[in-house]
N, CA, C and O atoms as CSV, one atom per row, in Angstrom:
chain,resi,resn,atom,element,x,y,z
A,1,UNK,N,N,-8.385,-26.759,77.435
A,1,UNK,CA,C,-7.300,-26.463,78.198
A,1,UNK,C,C,-5.965,-26.933,77.564
A,1,UNK,O,O,-5.826,-28.112,77.239
A,2,UNK,N,N,-5.088,-26.116,77.405
A,2,UNK,CA,C,-3.703,-26.505,76.724
A,2,UNK,C,C,-2.662,-25.833,77.636
A,2,UNK,O,O,-2.632,-24.635,77.915
A,3,UNK,N,N,-1.807,-26.793,78.060
A,3,UNK,CA,C,-0.626,-26.323,78.872
A,3,UNK,C,C,0.397,-25.587,78.070
A,3,UNK,O,O,0.887,-26.087,77.057
A,4,UNK,N,N,0.744,-24.322,78.544
A,4,UNK,CA,C,1.835,-23.460,77.840
A,4,UNK,C,C,3.182,-23.593,78.536
A,4,UNK,O,O,4.209,-23.228,77.965
A,5,UNK,N,N,3.191,-24.117,79.776
A,5,UNK,CA,C,4.437,-24.192,80.457
A,5,UNK,C,C,4.380,-23.394,81.840
A,5,UNK,O,O,3.722,-22.362,81.974
A,6,UNK,N,N,5.052,-23.916,82.737
A,6,UNK,CA,C,5.162,-23.380,84.086
A,6,UNK,C,C,3.736,-23.387,84.610
A,6,UNK,O,O,3.116,-24.451,84.628
A,7,UNK,N,N,3.164,-22.221,85.050
A,7,UNK,CA,C,1.777,-22.256,85.541
A,7,UNK,C,C,0.823,-21.548,84.566
A,7,UNK,O,O,-0.278,-21.160,84.956
A,8,UNK,N,N,1.229,-21.382,83.327
A,8,UNK,CA,C,0.275,-20.767,82.335
A,8,UNK,C,C,-0.365,-21.885,81.372
A,8,UNK,O,O,0.276,-22.818,80.887
A,9,UNK,N,N,-1.782,-21.630,81.167
A,9,UNK,CA,C,-2.578,-22.475,80.314
A,9,UNK,C,C,-3.341,-21.584,79.366
A,9,UNK,O,O,-3.608,-20.427,79.690
A,10,UNK,N,N,-3.708,-22.106,78.174
A,10,UNK,CA,C,-4.655,-21.504,77.395
A,10,UNK,C,C,-6.030,-22.260,77.556
A,10,UNK,O,O,-6.086,-23.481,77.409
A,11,UNK,N,N,-7.116,-21.514,77.857
A,11,UNK,CA,C,-8.262,-22.115,78.252
A,11,UNK,C,C,-9.436,-21.601,77.257
A,11,UNK,O,O,-9.595,-20.394,77.072
A,12,UNK,N,N,-10.166,-22.475,76.689
A,12,UNK,CA,C,-11.291,-22.111,75.786
A,12,UNK,C,C,-12.504,-22.201,76.743
A,12,UNK,O,O,-12.802,-23.285,77.245
A,13,UNK,N,N,-13.164,-21.143,76.986
A,13,UNK,CA,C,-14.291,-20.887,77.911
A,13,UNK,C,C,-15.683,-21.249,77.135
A,13,UNK,O,O,-15.711,-21.349,75.909
A,14,UNK,N,N,-16.621,-21.401,77.804
A,14,UNK,CA,C,-17.978,-21.694,77.264
A,14,UNK,C,C,-18.605,-20.508,76.612
A,14,UNK,O,O,-19.623,-20.645,75.933
A,15,UNK,N,N,-18.067,-19.413,76.784
A,15,UNK,CA,C,-18.666,-18.093,76.178
A,15,UNK,C,C,-17.778,-17.926,74.728
A,15,UNK,O,O,-17.831,-16.858,74.119
A,16,UNK,N,N,-17.059,-18.924,74.289
A,16,UNK,CA,C,-16.164,-19.001,73.099
A,16,UNK,C,C,-15.087,-17.942,73.045
A,16,UNK,O,O,-14.724,-17.401,72.000
A,17,UNK,N,N,-14.625,-17.694,74.195
A,17,UNK,CA,C,-13.296,-16.813,74.325
A,17,UNK,C,C,-12.257,-17.630,74.834
A,17,UNK,O,O,-12.403,-18.466,75.726
A,18,UNK,N,N,-11.124,-17.345,74.196
A,18,UNK,CA,C,-9.886,-18.126,74.652
A,18,UNK,C,C,-9.019,-17.139,75.511
A,18,UNK,O,O,-8.527,-16.074,75.139
A,19,UNK,N,N,-8.940,-17.775,76.828
A,19,UNK,CA,C,-8.264,-16.796,77.780
A,19,UNK,C,C,-6.956,-17.543,78.181
A,19,UNK,O,O,-6.844,-18.766,78.087
A,20,UNK,N,N,-5.998,-16.734,78.625
A,20,UNK,CA,C,-4.845,-17.283,79.164
A,20,UNK,C,C,-5.054,-17.459,80.873
A,20,UNK,O,O,-5.307,-16.521,81.628
A,21,UNK,N,N,-4.917,-18.615,81.203
A,21,UNK,CA,C,-5.064,-18.894,82.689
A,21,UNK,C,C,-3.800,-18.986,83.466
A,21,UNK,O,O,-2.714,-19.139,82.907
A,22,UNK,N,N,-3.934,-18.898,84.699
A,22,UNK,CA,C,-2.772,-19.164,85.566
A,22,UNK,C,C,-3.144,-19.982,86.784
A,22,UNK,O,O,-4.020,-19.616,87.567
A,23,UNK,N,N,-2.471,-21.068,86.915
A,23,UNK,CA,C,-2.704,-22.017,87.853
A,23,UNK,C,C,-2.371,-21.496,89.266
A,23,UNK,O,O,-1.193,-21.269,89.542
A,24,UNK,N,N,-3.313,-21.301,90.146
A,24,UNK,CA,C,-3.181,-20.608,91.504
A,24,UNK,C,C,-2.093,-21.535,92.332
A,24,UNK,O,O,-1.940,-22.729,92.074
A,25,UNK,N,N,-1.470,-20.946,93.196
A,25,UNK,CA,C,-0.449,-21.722,93.976
A,25,UNK,C,C,-1.090,-22.879,94.879
A,25,UNK,O,O,-0.515,-23.938,95.128
A,26,UNK,N,N,-2.185,-22.573,95.270
A,26,UNK,CA,C,-2.930,-23.710,96.209
A,26,UNK,C,C,-3.178,-24.900,95.259
A,26,UNK,O,O,-3.001,-26.043,95.679
A,27,UNK,N,N,-3.604,-24.659,93.922
A,27,UNK,CA,C,-3.896,-25.773,93.120
A,27,UNK,C,C,-2.607,-26.378,92.564
A,27,UNK,O,O,-2.573,-27.585,92.327
A,28,UNK,N,N,-1.612,-25.649,92.359
A,28,UNK,CA,C,-0.299,-26.072,91.776
A,28,UNK,C,C,0.266,-27.185,92.585
A,28,UNK,O,O,0.803,-28.173,92.084
A,29,UNK,N,N,0.105,-26.957,93.984
A,29,UNK,CA,C,0.761,-27.899,94.783
A,29,UNK,C,C,-0.027,-29.034,95.095
A,29,UNK,O,O,0.553,-30.043,95.499
A,30,UNK,N,N,-1.356,-29.026,94.961
A,30,UNK,CA,C,-2.127,-30.175,95.365
A,30,UNK,C,C,-2.771,-31.025,94.232
A,30,UNK,O,O,-2.918,-32.246,94.301
A,31,UNK,N,N,-3.127,-30.269,93.215
A,31,UNK,CA,C,-3.834,-30.994,92.015
A,31,UNK,C,C,-3.073,-30.772,90.678
A,31,UNK,O,O,-2.582,-29.716,90.278
A,32,UNK,N,N,-3.079,-32.137,89.996
A,32,UNK,CA,C,-2.460,-32.121,88.769
A,32,UNK,C,C,-3.335,-31.710,87.622
A,32,UNK,O,O,-4.421,-32.269,87.475
A,33,UNK,N,N,-2.931,-30.759,86.790
A,33,UNK,CA,C,-3.872,-30.249,85.760
A,33,UNK,C,C,-3.270,-30.614,84.422
A,33,UNK,O,O,-2.118,-30.329,84.094
A,34,UNK,N,N,-4.200,-31.309,83.628
A,34,UNK,CA,C,-3.590,-31.816,82.301
A,34,UNK,C,C,-4.468,-31.238,81.254
A,34,UNK,O,O,-5.484,-30.599,81.527
A,35,UNK,N,N,-4.033,-31.488,79.999
A,35,UNK,CA,C,-4.573,-31.023,78.819
A,35,UNK,C,C,-6.100,-31.560,78.753
A,35,UNK,O,O,-6.349,-32.714,79.102
A,36,UNK,N,N,-7.022,-30.764,78.336
A,36,UNK,CA,C,-8.331,-31.211,78.065
A,36,UNK,C,C,-9.150,-31.547,79.411
A,36,UNK,O,O,-10.162,-32.247,79.399
A,37,UNK,N,N,-8.594,-30.964,80.586
A,37,UNK,CA,C,-9.398,-31.098,81.855
A,37,UNK,C,C,-10.511,-29.891,81.775
A,37,UNK,O,O,-10.382,-28.902,81.054
A,38,UNK,N,N,-11.484,-30.113,82.532
A,38,UNK,CA,C,-12.553,-29.143,82.705
A,38,UNK,C,C,-12.369,-28.460,84.131
A,38,UNK,O,O,-12.364,-29.057,85.207
A,39,UNK,N,N,-12.209,-26.998,83.916
A,39,UNK,CA,C,-11.872,-26.180,85.002
A,39,UNK,C,C,-12.942,-25.045,85.277
A,39,UNK,O,O,-13.824,-24.716,84.483
A,40,UNK,N,N,-12.738,-24.542,86.429
A,40,UNK,CA,C,-13.538,-23.288,86.578
A,40,UNK,C,C,-12.355,-22.161,86.698
A,40,UNK,O,O,-11.339,-22.380,87.359
A,41,UNK,N,N,-12.571,-21.003,86.034
A,41,UNK,CA,C,-11.789,-19.888,86.107
A,41,UNK,C,C,-12.290,-18.829,86.641
A,41,UNK,O,O,-13.504,-18.689,86.489
A,42,UNK,N,N,-11.649,-17.920,87.307
A,42,UNK,CA,C,-12.182,-16.551,87.783
A,42,UNK,C,C,-11.297,-15.458,87.075
A,42,UNK,O,O,-10.128,-15.229,87.384
A,43,UNK,N,N,-12.048,-14.775,86.026
A,43,UNK,CA,C,-11.431,-13.826,85.236
A,43,UNK,C,C,-10.866,-12.622,86.142
A,43,UNK,O,O,-11.398,-12.267,87.194
A,44,UNK,N,N,-9.810,-12.094,85.631
A,44,UNK,CA,C,-9.184,-10.986,86.434
A,44,UNK,C,C,-10.072,-9.783,86.281
A,44,UNK,O,O,-10.735,-9.657,85.251
A,45,UNK,N,N,-10.129,-8.827,87.311
A,45,UNK,CA,C,-10.932,-7.600,87.199
A,45,UNK,C,C,-10.531,-6.710,86.113
A,45,UNK,O,O,-11.375,-6.086,85.470
A,46,UNK,N,N,-9.230,-6.621,85.870
A,46,UNK,CA,C,-8.703,-5.576,84.889
A,46,UNK,C,C,-8.526,-6.159,83.537
A,46,UNK,O,O,-8.495,-5.404,82.565
A,47,UNK,N,N,-8.394,-7.582,83.383
A,47,UNK,CA,C,-8.198,-8.120,82.003
A,47,UNK,C,C,-9.103,-9.241,81.834
A,47,UNK,O,O,-8.720,-10.331,81.410
A,48,UNK,N,N,-10.417,-8.959,82.194
A,48,UNK,CA,C,-11.400,-10.013,82.195
A,48,UNK,C,C,-11.597,-10.966,80.876
A,48,UNK,O,O,-11.974,-12.135,80.959
A,49,UNK,N,N,-11.299,-10.320,79.686
A,49,UNK,CA,C,-11.558,-10.983,78.440
A,49,UNK,C,C,-10.235,-11.718,78.014
A,49,UNK,O,O,-10.235,-12.506,77.068
A,50,UNK,N,N,-9.093,-11.427,78.758
A,50,UNK,CA,C,-7.840,-11.932,78.429
A,50,UNK,C,C,-7.281,-12.983,79.275
A,50,UNK,O,O,-6.705,-13.922,78.727
A,51,UNK,N,N,-7.385,-12.935,80.563
A,51,UNK,CA,C,-6.821,-13.576,81.565
A,51,UNK,C,C,-7.749,-14.036,82.783
A,51,UNK,O,O,-8.823,-13.464,82.964
A,52,UNK,N,N,-7.338,-15.043,83.591
A,52,UNK,CA,C,-7.922,-15.576,84.683
A,52,UNK,C,C,-7.219,-16.520,85.483
A,52,UNK,O,O,-6.222,-17.095,85.047
A,53,UNK,N,N,-7.672,-16.719,86.628
A,53,UNK,CA,C,-7.052,-17.827,87.553
A,53,UNK,C,C,-7.734,-19.130,87.490
A,53,UNK,O,O,-8.939,-19.103,87.240
A,54,UNK,N,N,-7.254,-20.079,87.644
A,54,UNK,CA,C,-7.948,-21.525,87.728
A,54,UNK,C,C,-8.224,-21.690,89.090
A,54,UNK,O,O,-7.268,-21.617,89.862
A,55,UNK,N,N,-9.424,-21.914,89.569
A,55,UNK,CA,C,-9.945,-22.071,90.963
A,55,UNK,C,C,-10.380,-23.423,91.198
A,55,UNK,O,O,-10.348,-23.851,92.352
A,56,UNK,N,N,-10.782,-24.149,90.256
A,56,UNK,CA,C,-11.115,-25.708,90.451
A,56,UNK,C,C,-11.009,-26.487,89.226
A,56,UNK,O,O,-11.342,-26.027,88.134
A,57,UNK,N,N,-10.523,-27.729,89.402
A,57,UNK,CA,C,-10.436,-28.768,88.478
A,57,UNK,C,C,-11.445,-29.851,88.802
A,57,UNK,O,O,-11.497,-30.386,89.910
A,58,UNK,N,N,-12.331,-30.184,87.680
A,58,UNK,CA,C,-13.289,-31.285,87.821
A,58,UNK,C,C,-12.634,-32.721,87.663
A,58,UNK,O,O,-11.778,-32.878,86.792
A,59,UNK,N,N,-12.958,-33.624,88.366
A,59,UNK,CA,C,-12.598,-35.034,88.241
A,59,UNK,C,C,-13.584,-35.660,87.245
A,59,UNK,O,O,-14.689,-35.190,86.975
A,60,UNK,N,N,-13.054,-36.765,86.737
A,60,UNK,CA,C,-13.874,-37.477,85.726
A,60,UNK,C,C,-15.368,-37.862,86.109
A,60,UNK,O,O,-16.263,-37.724,85.275
A,61,UNK,N,N,-15.620,-38.345,87.378
A,61,UNK,CA,C,-16.910,-38.579,87.895
A,61,UNK,C,C,-17.684,-37.220,88.008
A,61,UNK,O,O,-18.891,-37.202,87.765
A,62,UNK,N,N,-17.076,-36.189,88.338
A,62,UNK,CA,C,-17.837,-34.852,88.621
A,62,UNK,C,C,-18.206,-34.407,87.196
A,62,UNK,O,O,-19.342,-33.954,87.057
A,63,UNK,N,N,-17.405,-34.475,86.117
A,63,UNK,CA,C,-17.700,-34.119,84.794
A,63,UNK,C,C,-18.917,-34.911,84.272
A,63,UNK,O,O,-19.862,-34.385,83.686
A,64,UNK,N,N,-18.795,-36.300,84.558
A,64,UNK,CA,C,-20.011,-37.101,84.162
A,64,UNK,C,C,-21.322,-36.629,84.700
A,64,UNK,O,O,-22.333,-36.529,84.004
A,65,UNK,N,N,-21.257,-36.348,85.957
A,65,UNK,CA,C,-22.460,-35.943,86.781
A,65,UNK,C,C,-22.922,-34.552,86.111
A,65,UNK,O,O,-24.113,-34.341,85.882
A,66,UNK,N,N,-22.062,-33.753,85.855
A,66,UNK,CA,C,-22.425,-32.296,85.297
A,66,UNK,C,C,-23.094,-32.647,83.772
A,66,UNK,O,O,-24.044,-31.979,83.363
A,67,UNK,N,N,-22.651,-33.492,83.160
A,67,UNK,CA,C,-23.167,-33.786,81.762
A,67,UNK,C,C,-24.715,-34.433,82.050
A,67,UNK,O,O,-25.690,-34.014,81.426
A,68,UNK,N,N,-24.805,-35.376,82.948
A,68,UNK,CA,C,-26.070,-36.068,83.176
A,68,UNK,C,C,-27.116,-35.147,83.556
A,68,UNK,O,O,-28.262,-35.238,83.114
A,69,UNK,N,N,-26.713,-34.212,84.416
A,69,UNK,CA,C,-27.805,-33.201,85.006
A,69,UNK,C,C,-27.852,-31.795,84.113
A,69,UNK,O,O,-28.360,-30.751,84.522
A,70,UNK,N,N,-27.307,-31.951,82.990
A,70,UNK,CA,C,-27.323,-30.812,81.991
A,70,UNK,C,C,-26.778,-29.382,82.401
A,70,UNK,O,O,-27.218,-28.308,81.993
A,71,UNK,N,N,-25.799,-29.568,83.233
A,71,UNK,CA,C,-25.131,-28.341,83.622
A,71,UNK,C,C,-23.984,-27.855,82.526
A,71,UNK,O,O,-23.616,-26.687,82.406
A,72,UNK,N,N,-23.492,-28.975,81.753
A,72,UNK,CA,C,-22.659,-28.645,80.612
A,72,UNK,C,C,-23.195,-29.480,79.526
A,72,UNK,O,O,-23.923,-30.436,79.792
A,73,UNK,N,N,-22.856,-29.155,78.239
A,73,UNK,CA,C,-23.470,-29.966,77.213
A,73,UNK,C,C,-22.906,-31.309,77.173
A,73,UNK,O,O,-21.809,-31.496,77.698
A,74,UNK,N,N,-23.548,-32.295,76.593
A,74,UNK,CA,C,-23.042,-33.682,76.477
A,74,UNK,C,C,-21.924,-33.798,75.575
A,74,UNK,O,O,-21.094,-34.680,75.795
A,75,UNK,N,N,-21.782,-32.975,74.526
A,75,UNK,CA,C,-20.687,-33.019,73.713
A,75,UNK,C,C,-19.412,-32.109,73.953
A,75,UNK,O,O,-18.480,-32.043,73.151
A,76,UNK,N,N,-19.480,-31.398,75.179
A,76,UNK,CA,C,-18.556,-30.644,75.614
A,76,UNK,C,C,-17.176,-31.310,75.765
A,76,UNK,O,O,-16.218,-30.658,76.180
């Protein structure tokens, strides 16, 4: 995840595609999103390989749990 400014970010997805993401209004007001955070994105219907909306940001304990239970690679 790399912040581009405003509500736009560049996201490297686990399918090795780099997408331009947008922080939804709900998250923009409640959650601080920083570089190298692990997020869930929802690709847009009409530009699914290029853009998507960030729908969730994982906290550090959540990321550790995901790694321990093999939901994401340990070197992610």
